[in-house]
N, C-alpha and C positions, 0 to 999 in steps of 0.2 A: 485723258478727254473726253468729253461730252460730245457727238456730231447728232444729227438728224435729217430727216427724209422727209418731204410733206408730199403727199402725192394728190393728186385731185382724179376723179373718177372722168368718165365719157358719160354725153348725153343720156339721159332719162334712167342713169342708172345711179345706186350713193356708195356713200364710202364703203359699208359692205363689200363690194363687190371686189373691192381692190385689199380691204385690210389684211387678208393670209398673206401678205406678202412681210409681214412682221415673221411671219413662222416659215416661210418657204425660204426667207433669204438673212433672215437675223440670224438663227444659230451657227452657222457656217462662217458669217463674215464674223462674227464675235471670234471666232476660232482662229482667227486668218491676222484679224487687225486688233495685235496684243496689247497695242494704249490705248484703243477704245474701250473704256470703263461703261458708257451705258448709250444707246443709240435711239434719240425718241422717233417715233413712227405716230405722221399725225394724216388722217385721213379724212381731210372735210368735206363737209357735204355741199353740195350745191344748191342756191334758191331755188324754190321753185314760180315759176315762169310761163307764157303763154310765150309758144315756138312755133313759127311762122307756120316751117315746114311742117306743122302736124296740127293742121288748120286751125293756128292760133289754141288750141288745147293748152294746159297747163303740165308741165313734168320739168324734174331736175334741168336746169342748162347753168352754163355758165355765163353764158351770153343769148343771141337769138341766131339761127339755122335759118337761111332765105332760099337753099339750095340743095339740091339731092341728084346725084352723089355732090361730093364737094371736089372739083377741080380748078381749073388754072381760071375759071368765070366765074369761081362764087363768092360773094359779097362777104363784104365784112361787114362785123356792128361794134364799132368805135365806142361806146358809149356803156355797152354792154362788157367789152373786153378790159375797159380800163377799167371797171367797177370790181371785177371779177381779181385782176393783176393789183387793184389795193387791198382788197382782202389777203394775196398769197402776200403782200409786204407785211402787214397786220400780225399776220401769223408766222412771220420771221421772226419779229420782232416781240412775240409774246417769247418765243422757242428761245434769244436773248437773255428775259427777261427772269427765265427758268435755265441759266446755268449754261446754254448751249451756242456760244458763238456764231455771229453772222458766215464768218470764213469755213466753220464746219457744215453746214446746212447746203444741202443738196435739193432742189426743187426741183419736182418732176408732176408728170399725167398720159394719161391713155388717153387718144381720141378728140374731143372737146377739152379735156384738161391736160393734154399737150400743148395745144395751142396755147392755152394759157401757160404754163409753163417757161414756155418761149419767147413773152412776154414782160413775165412775170422776172424772170431771172436776168437779163439783158435791161431791164430799165429801175432796177434799185441801185441803191446810193451807197453801196455796202458790198465788200468782198463776198461772196460767195461760195462753194464749193465745186458747184455743179449742176447741172442742167440735164433734165431724161425726159424723151420727147417718145412715146409710142403711138405709131398710128396714126400720129396730130399733123397737125399743117399750122402754119405760118402766118398768121392776117399782119394787117396794120405794116408790111415789107417795107415801104418808103419811110415813114417814123422807125421803125425797128433799125433798120440799117444806123439810122443818125443816131439810134440810142446806143448801138454798140460801140462806136466809134468813141463816145465821151463817155462812156458810164463807167463801172468801175468795175464790171465784169467781163474787159472786150479781152480779156487772156484767161475767163472762165470755161472747160472743157464741156463740151456738147454729146451726148448721144442722143442716138435718134435712131430709131428701129422700124421694121414699117414691115405690113405682107403684101408677099407681092403679087398676092391673087383680091386684097381690099379692092372690092365695087363701092365700097361706101365714102373713105376719104381713097382717092385713086391713087398709085405709085409715085408719078407723079409732079404729086405734090411733095415726097418727102426725096426728089431730085432736083427739084425747084427752089425748095429751104435749104437741101443740104449748098448747092451751089453757092446759095447767098448766104449763107452763115459761112463760107470760105471764103467767099470773097471779100466780107469783111473783116477775117483775120483769125478767127476761131477753129478753135483743134476739135475738130469734130469726128466723132466716132459714127460710119455709117455703116448700119447693118441691115440686108433682107432678109427674111424667111419664108417656108414653104405655106401661109398661109393667111386668111380672106383680113377682116376684121376683126382681128382676137388677135391677144398674146398667144409667143408661142415657147417653149420651154426651154429652146434654146439659148433664145430672145432673155430668159429671165435670170437663164447664168450669166448674159453677157451684162445684163444689168446690174446684176451681184460683182461679177467682175470688174464694172467701171466703181462704183462705190465704193472697193476696196480701193482701186487708183488713186480713186480723189482724195478718202479721206485718207491714207496716207500720205497724199501730196500737204493734206491741210499742216498734219502732223509736222512733218517734217521740213516744207518748203519753204520759199522767199517769206509766206505772210506770217505763216507761224514763227520766225525767226523775229519777223518784224516788231509782232504782237509782244512777246517776249521780252525785247527790247525796250519797248515803251512802257509795258509792265515794271521793268526795273528801272528804269529812268524811274517810272513814279515812283517808286518805292524809297530811293534814295533822296527825293526831295524833299527838304523839310517845308512843313506850309509858311506864305510869306506873314511876316508877321505883321500885324495892325495896330 
């Protein structure tokens, strides 16, 4: 079984900022997930673009940010967000082309990257394994709630971690987002940690446990059974005569 994680960095960062996840989480996951033969780790770079809160100066950014800190009054950037969602969907398609089924792919991110992950997963037209949002926030809330209700990922689990002392993306963003996700019927694991706008060692352990759970479910759950049945039916049916 082949699985994959796509993980997006935050504002002003690069893929190098999170690429160590492969070495922090990978060895233990491979030991505990006997059925997993290979984990694809994908750490994309955001495009360089002008950012409003930075006076229009250019930096890596998944979408524009207009307000600081990011609280309930923070404005969204629909065009930028949806462009990044399309980028993530293209990355999932590329993993599929490399032999990783969409149902085995987890999409996650930190801060801005977490905001993108929330919209990318629950707007995708194929079942995914899970979503990870670390210190992120939910943009396009009304459209997102409607998308969850009609999407292929209405039962895809979500892990949401956040620092209790976050001064950039305020902790209330987690509280509000988790409430909306649960109202939409999602299975949400929500944790807070004694840190500011940063990851925490216990948080990474919790992410590893979440990945293990969803990848085990991908291997043995209903989606895997349905896929196996479809593959079997295809193998048994001879091509139609022409």
